N, C-alpha and C positions, 0 to 999 in steps of 0.2 A: 351716176348718170350725169352727163355734161349736156347743158342746154345752151344753144345760141339763142339769144333773145333780141328781138327787134320791136321797138315801140311803133305804133302806127300814128297817123295824124291825130287820132284821139288817144292820148297817152296811156289811158287805162286799158285799152284793147291792145293785146300783145301777140306777136307772132313768135312761136317757139319752134326750134328745130332740135330734136334730140340727136345725140351721137349714134351713128350706125356703125356696127362692127361687121366687116365683110371679109370673107376668105373663100377658098375654093369650094367650101360646102354650101355657102349661101350667106345669109346675113342674120344679125341679131340686133334688136333695139329694145331698150328699156323705155316703153312708151309713157310711163308715169312713175314718178317717185316723189312722194309728198315732201320729204325733206329738201330735195333738190329743187322742186317747183317753188317752195316757199323761199329758199335762198336766192333763186334767180329772179323771182317776180316781186318779192316782198309781200305776197298774198298768202295768208295762212288759211287756205280754203279746205273745207271738209266736204268731200263729195259723198252724196248719199244715194245716187242713182246713176246707172249707166244705160244709155239708149243706143240702139243700133238701127239705122234706117237703110233701106235699099230703095233706090229711085232709078227710074228709067230715063232715057235720053229726053231732054226737053222739060223735065219736071222742075218746077220751082216750088219750094216749100218756104212758107213764111209770109210775112215777118211776124214771129210769135214772141210773146212775153207773158209773164204772170204779174198782174197788178198787186196782188198780195202773194206772199211767199215768192218773191222774185228769185230767179235762178241765175247763178254764175254758171258759165258753160265752158268746158275745155273740149274743143272739137278737133277731130282728125279724120282723115279719109284713108281707108284701107284698100279700096278698089276704085279706079277711075279718078275723076277730078270734078271739083265744083268751084264755083265762084261764091265765096262765103261772105256774108254781109252782117254788120252790126250797126244799129242806129241808136244814138244816145237819146233816151227818153227822160233824162233827169233835168227838170226845169231849172234847177239851181246851177247847172253845169254851163261853162262857157261854150261847150260844144253841143248844147241841146239842139236836136233836130238834124244834126250832121251824121254822116255815115262814113264807114270805112269798109273796104272789101279786099279780099285776098284770094288768090287761087290756092286751094289746098288739094293735094293729090297724093295718091299712093307713091308716086315717083319722087315728089319733092320732100315728103315727110313732114311738111309744115303742120303745126297745130295753131289754133287760134284760141286765146283766152278772152272771153267776153264776160265782164263782171255783171253783177245784178244791176238792173236799171236800164238795160238795153233790150231792144227787139233784135231777133236773130232770124236769118233766112239764108237759103242758098239755092243756086240753080245748077243743074247737072250739065257739064260741058261736053261729055262724051256719050258713049252708048249706055252706060249705067254707072252708078256710084254707090259705094257703101260708106256710110259715115258712122263713126262711133263718137259719142260725146258723153262726158261726165257732167252731172249737175250738182249744184250745192243745195238744192231743195227738191222736194218731191213734186211730181206733176199733180196739180189741182185743176181739173177741167173747168170748174166754176169760176176760177180766177184768170183763166187764159184769155188773152186778147190778141187781136190780129191787126197790125198796121198794114194798110194798103201797100202792096208791093211796088206799085208804080205811082205813088203819090207825087204829083209834080212839085209840091212844096219841099220835098226832100231831094228829088232828082237823082235817084240811084242810077248809075250806068251799069247795068247788069252784064255788059260785055257779050250780048247775044244778038243775033240777027234773025230771031224767030219768035213767034208768039208762044210763051211757055204753057205747059200743061199745069193747071192749078186745081187744087181741091176747092170745093165751094166756099169753105170758110176763108180761104186765101183770096179768092176772086171777089169776095164780099167784105174784105177788110175795110177798116175805117181810115180816113185821112188823119194826119197828125192833128189837125185842128179840132177833130171830134173825139180824140182819144183820152182815156184816163192815163195820166202820166205820173211820174214820181216827183217828189219835192226836190 
């Protein structure tokens, strides 16, 4: 597996593009290889859970994280496109409270690595999107927290011109100033 790797404005959040092999029959991609992921990123992650979400047009999910059992996430889109966002919640980090975003789509094949200590969310840019993501820890609902998706202190540009559809937990997320964060 060959990975093209691009750091973002927050160096620990990475964009990866696996090599795609195409011929007259179609295409093939090795979407994950632990050895090559570690060699390319310097991260020796152990993934314990795979998640698959299907979201309709205009849905915004997030910004979620777990205060205990924080999860690293490797996200990819297999149908449609999303604007994927990570927000640094590590108080000791020089990028605390900052965000990065990237369009991930089935077409561009990009994946985003978001390490533990970040909130994560995305908004669907087309008719629908299917996202697959690997996590480095299990989901513990009692430790899940939600950062308010439109907190003005963070100022995320979601790249949308519509009011998104939100779950109640996302609509009622907390601003950064009221959140439990990481050291």
